C-alpha positions as a Markdown table, in Angstrom:
| # | Residue | x | y | z |
|---|---|---|---|---|
| 1 | Met | -5.1 | -1.7 | -10.2 |
| 2 | Thr | -1.4 | -2.4 | -10.3 |
| 3 | Glu | 1.2 | -0.2 | -12.0 |
| 4 | Glu | 5.0 | -0.5 | -12.0 |
| 5 | Gly | 6.5 | 2.7 | -10.5 |
| 6 | Ala | 3.1 | 3.6 | -9.0 |
| 7 | Pro | 3.0 | 6.1 | -6.2 |
| 8 | Phe | 1.4 | 3.7 | -3.7 |
| 9 | Val | 3.3 | 0.5 | -2.9 |
| 10 | Leu | 1.3 | -2.0 | -0.9 |
| 11 | Tyr | 3.3 | -4.9 | 0.6 |
| 12 | Gly | 1.3 | -7.9 | 1.6 |
| 13 | Arg | 0.7 | -11.6 | 1.1 |
| 14 | Ala | -1.7 | -13.3 | -1.3 |
| 15 | Trp | -3.5 | -15.2 | 1.4 |
| 16 | Cys | -3.8 | -12.3 | 3.9 |
| 17 | His | -7.3 | -11.1 | 4.4 |
| 18 | Leu | -6.1 | -7.8 | 5.9 |
| 19 | Cys | -4.1 | -7.2 | 2.8 |
| 20 | Glu | -7.1 | -7.8 | 0.6 |
| 21 | Asp | -9.2 | -5.4 | 2.8 |
| 22 | Met | -6.6 | -2.6 | 2.6 |
| 23 | Arg | -6.2 | -3.0 | -1.1 |
| 24 | Ala | -10.0 | -2.9 | -1.6 |
| 25 | Glu | -10.3 | 0.2 | 0.5 |
| 26 | Leu | -7.4 | 1.9 | -1.1 |
| 27 | Glu | -8.4 | 1.4 | -4.8 |
| 28 | Pro | -11.2 | 4.0 | -4.9 |
| 29 | Ile | -9.0 | 6.6 | -3.1 |
| 30 | Ala | -6.2 | 5.9 | -5.6 |
| 31 | Lys | -8.6 | 6.2 | -8.5 |
| 32 | Arg | -10.1 | 9.4 | -7.2 |
| 33 | Phe | -6.6 | 11.0 | -7.0 |
| 34 | Gly | -5.4 | 9.4 | -10.2 |
| 35 | Val | -2.5 | 7.4 | -8.8 |
| 36 | Gly | -1.6 | 3.8 | -9.2 |
| 37 | Ile | -1.0 | 1.0 | -6.7 |
| 38 | Gln | 1.9 | -1.4 | -7.0 |
| 39 | Trp | 1.1 | -4.7 | -5.2 |
| 40 | Ile | 4.2 | -6.6 | -3.9 |
| 41 | Asp | 3.8 | -10.1 | -2.5 |
| 42 | Ile | 6.5 | -10.4 | 0.2 |
| 43 | Asp | 6.4 | -14.2 | 0.0 |
| 44 | Glu | 8.1 | -13.8 | -3.4 |
| 45 | Asp | 11.2 | -12.1 | -1.9 |
| 46 | Pro | 13.0 | -13.5 | 1.1 |
| 47 | Leu | 14.4 | -10.0 | 2.0 |
| 48 | Leu | 10.9 | -8.5 | 2.1 |
| 49 | Asp | 9.6 | -11.5 | 4.0 |
| 50 | Ala | 12.3 | -11.0 | 6.6 |
| 51 | Arg | 11.6 | -7.2 | 6.7 |
| 52 | Tyr | 7.8 | -7.2 | 7.0 |
| 53 | Asn | 6.9 | -10.8 | 8.0 |
| 54 | Glu | 3.7 | -10.6 | 10.0 |
| 55 | Arg | 3.4 | -6.8 | 9.9 |
| 56 | Val | 1.5 | -6.8 | 6.6 |
| 57 | Pro | -0.1 | -5.1 | 4.9 |
| 58 | Val | 2.2 | -2.1 | 4.8 |
| 59 | Leu | 1.3 | 0.9 | 2.7 |
| 60 | Met | 4.0 | 3.3 | 1.4 |
| 61 | Leu | 3.8 | 6.5 | -0.6 |
| 62 | Asp | 6.9 | 8.1 | -2.0 |
| 63 | Gly | 9.0 | 5.8 | 0.2 |
| 64 | Ile | 7.2 | 6.8 | 3.4 |
| 65 | Glu | 5.2 | 4.3 | 5.4 |
| 66 | Leu | 1.6 | 5.6 | 5.9 |
| 67 | Cys | 0.1 | 2.7 | 7.7 |
| 68 | His | 0.1 | -1.1 | 8.4 |
| 69 | Tyr | -2.6 | -3.7 | 9.3 |
| 70 | Arg | -5.5 | -1.3 | 8.6 |
| 71 | Leu | -5.9 | 1.6 | 6.1 |
| 72 | Asp | -5.5 | 4.9 | 7.8 |
| 73 | Arg | -7.6 | 7.1 | 5.6 |
| 74 | Asp | -6.6 | 10.3 | 7.3 |
| 75 | Ala | -2.9 | 9.6 | 6.8 |
| 76 | Val | -3.5 | 8.6 | 3.1 |
| 77 | His | -5.5 | 11.7 | 2.3 |
| 78 | Ala | -3.0 | 14.0 | 4.1 |
| 79 | Ala | -0.1 | 12.4 | 2.2 |
| 80 | Leu | -1.9 | 12.8 | -1.1 |
| 81 | Arg | -2.7 | 16.4 | -0.4 |
| 82 | Gln | 0.9 | 17.1 | 0.5 |
| 83 | Arg | 2.2 | 15.8 | -2.8 |
| 84 | Arg | -0.2 | 17.9 | -4.9 |
| 85 | Pro | 1.2 | 21.2 | -6.2 |
């Protein structure tokens, strides 16, 4: 599930097992709330690689970092509830 301009932005690396785990855990939550996930491989951009390096995965929503390394379900749910009218 990847969409340009999606509310969730997940920074990671293709070979990162933590990145795969976070993405797999996030997908059902995103689907339930009807939002997309934009996957960005930091190895494809030297600036992102320098910024995040070994701190991936990093999950953002509306430009705000929600968590890194492991999915923080409470933070994700709180952020999604906050953005709903």
